[in-house]
Each structure stands twice: as structure tokens, then as C-alpha cells.
N, C-alpha and C positions, 0 to 999 in steps of 0.2 A: 215086373210083377205088378199086378193091379193093387191099388191102394185099398180097395173095398171101403169106400167112404161110408160113414155111419148114418147119413140122413139124406132126405130129399132136399135138394137146393131150393125147391119151390115152396113146399108146404112145411118143411122141417120135420116131417114124420120120421121115426126111427126106421132104419134099414139095416138090421143085423147082418153079419157076413153070410149067414145061411138063408137069407131072404130070397124068395122066388119073385118078389115084387119089385126088385131094384132094376132100373134101366140105366144104361150108360152110353155115352158117345165115345168116339175114338180118343178123346182127350180126358176121359173118365169123369166128365161132369155126370152127376148122379141124381136121378129122379125116381119117384115111386111110379108104379104102373099107372095109377089113376091120373096123376099130373101129366105123365108122358103121353097117355092116350087121349085125355080129354082137354086139357089146357094147352098142351104143346103140339098136338097132332103128330106125335112121333118124331119131332125135330128139336134138336138142342137149341135153346134160345141164345146160347153163348157163341156157338160156332156154326150152327146150321146143319150139323151132321145128324145122321139118323140115330135114334135111341133104340138100343137092343137090350135084351135080357142079360143082366150081369151074371157071369159064371160064378158058381159057388166054390169056395176053397174047401177041400176035405178037412173035417174037424181035426184030424191028427196032424195036419200041416199048419193049423192056426197057431199052435203054441210057439213054433219057431218062426213063423211068418204071420204075425198078428195083423188084424184089420186096423185101419187108421182110426184115430179118435178125434181127428180135426173136422169140425163141423163147418160147412159153408151154407149160408142161408141168404138167398136173394129172392124175396117173394116175387112170384110171377103175377102178371095181371090176370084178372078173371075173365 
């Protein structure tokens, strides 16, 4: 099950579980669409994998399977 991490690792903006702006790699490194597209050119800086739109978990499933609250922040170069 995906962690649904709460923020962009690059700019630290919030990415709630229902966000359509979240992008992840196969290791679940998480970035906002702006950083993924413009700073990272669609590639994860941690593993080199492609960044794709994170699926959203249905609201009724979040109660039993909540999103992560653990924030990871490693500023990306401009």
C-alpha cells in the first residue's frame, strides 16, 4: 500500500492524500508537479526513476488506511 507522503521532498509544499499534483517514483519518493516537471524534468533525483501522478486513495478508505504524516525534505537545486 502506498504511504501517500504529505509533502514535496524538493520544495516542502503540502500534498494532501487527495492531491492531483503529487508525483511519485517506484520507491514512493514524492514531489509536486511543478518540481517534478520543471526542476527535475520528470526524473527522481534519488533513484533516477520516472515521476508519475500519484493515485488517490478513496476518502472512505483513508480512515482505516491513513496517509503518512512523515515529512521528508531535501531541497533540490534550482
